[in-house]
C-alpha positions, 0 to 999 in steps of 0.5 A: 300691488308689488313694486317690482311688478310695476318695475318690470312693465315699465323695463318691458314696455321701454326695452320692447321685449322680454329678453332685453327686459330680463337682462336689465332686471337681472332675472329670468325671462320667465320671471318677467313672463309671470310678473307681467301676467299677475299684472294682467290677471290683477287688473283683468286687462292686457298690458302688452301686446306680443308681436313676433319681434317685440311687445308694445303696450296696449292701451291701458298698458300705456296708461299704466306705464306712465303712472307706474313711471309716476310710483316709482319716482315717489318711492325713489324719493322717499327712499332718499329723504328717509335715508337722510334721517336713518342713523346708517348711510346709503349707497346705490351702485350700479355696474355691469355683470361682468364688473359685478361678478370680477372685481366687487367681491374684492371691493366689498370685503375691503371696504366691510373689513375697514368700515364695519357694517353700518350702511345700506349697499344697494347693488344693481347690475345693469346695462351701460345704458341703463346705468347711465339713465339710472344715475341721470334720474337719481337711482344711483350713486355711483357706478361703472361701466365698461365700454362695449359701445360708444357711450355719451358721457358728457354730462357725467362726473366721471374717473377713468379706471384700469381697463378690463381685458378681454380674451379668448379663452379655451380648454387645454383639450381643445389643443389650442396651443398659440397664444397669438391666433387670428379669427379664422383660427377660432371662427369654426369653434363654438363660442360661448358668450353670456347673452345676445347683444350684452357686453361681451357680444357688443365689444366682440361685434365692434372690434370684429367690425374693426377688423373687416370682419363680422360676429357671423364669421363665428358659425356656432354661438352659444349664449349661457346666461350665467358668467360663471356657466360660461367659463365652466362650459369651456373649462369642460372643453364644450367651446371657447369663451370671450370673457373678462380675464379677470373672470377667469384669472383663476382658471388661468393661473391654474392651468385650466384655461389658455388665453387668446389674442388677435393681432389688431383686435383691440383686447383691452376695454375702457372702463369708466366710474360715475358719480351722481351729483346727489351722492352723500359725502359722508365719512363712509360714502368717501371711505367707500370710494377710496377703497374702490380706487385703492383695489382697483389699483388707482389714486382716488381723485381728490375731489371725490375723497376731500373731507376724508380724515384721516386716509392712508394714501401709502397703500395705494401711492403706488398705483397709478393715477386715474385721468378724467375720461372726455372720451373712450380714449386714454388720457394722460397724467392726474385724476381730474373731474371732467365735464 
């Protein structure tokens, strides 16, 4: 029995839908359906009841979900125990797909270039609430969340990162020349988002609500489950996009896209690094943390990189400090550990 099948069943049972489980696992909905079908064929029973709006586990499904959680927990513990005996370090890192596509490539390039390949790096993309659950259960050592909705972070070791910036983008062919626009200027256009109820969708819905508007004001929402694909569709002139500016930076710099902002909208999206208390503070893991903050243009918190010798801070001395995050509001001054 492949563990990915059990992990998929648990994800569907917890999310209540194949679509939400697919987003959590970063696979297609058809892949989730195929895995569940494999499990049902293996055991010869129906494991899920498919409703019009949601799915739920059958009695046999609930039994298997409970046992699957136990098996996956044992697998996680074994993985960590075995990793302690390896000659190579292991880092389990989790973030949202947006951060993974926009910032991780530069971080990886810098880290691998400076530290070589003597480590195991496991990267998973999940929604913010699933990131928090994985961190608390010990699946991840380090994580980054972007604040689409309110998040409860009181129990987490956390440091604020430089914020993301979400902007509306359009191709010059749409002839929206002004950078400052109103929602009414945009609402009649097709708007591309990655997924229904994904991070961009939820952030947009929240900001619109604060303006006394609603996401239904956009009469033509199109979901394209690929961040690079969203940018391509917008560059082709098929509609607007609402994306992280980092994802569209190259197209904006080359004049293939124009960016637009709405007065009072609040385009900045806070980001936070979360650290598991189980993080093994070896030379390589500390170097990863230091490199991470360096690439983000921020000073690495002393508590996280203490024991890293030597560490040349000249490359990041000009970066801005990283304050502790007690809530989603920005805090002043020096990097500190919160909570």
